[in-house]
Steps between C-alpha positions, in 0.01 A plus 500: 500500500872485451670163480809638673563355843750623753631230732476612860646298782234459768573637844552230764187452707635281777688656792768232466592620152817701485408852390863586423519215247181623334638854474835389357345265241241739355543545129377858469710786638331736744365823356715803580359740755391822336628813666218736589570863421432731795354768272257472213676537166373699200620450142680786323552478125741740332662528157879528488746517212679185389830644622361571847339156516830337400690700765251403772514136391882493504510658846245253635700206361823638651332530840314171465157647572185526287449819300177574686681494837774728368254757366282471812803574722592804289144634519489449877831686543372793298144530630501361856 
């Protein structure tokens, strides 16, 4: 077994304990809620030239969105 131990603050078991204090003093941040996609996604792999890849990357950085979202939006506009 691993010797690594993660310290976990125990949850108060008495009703008199202040739950708000326990929440505010926890050492681990809460896990982010994962957004569930309404439709099932399928992977699409394509080969593009370096120049096209660079142009897509620059545009995605300018707009502040991931490349995959930019390409996905373009495909949806064209095919849907």
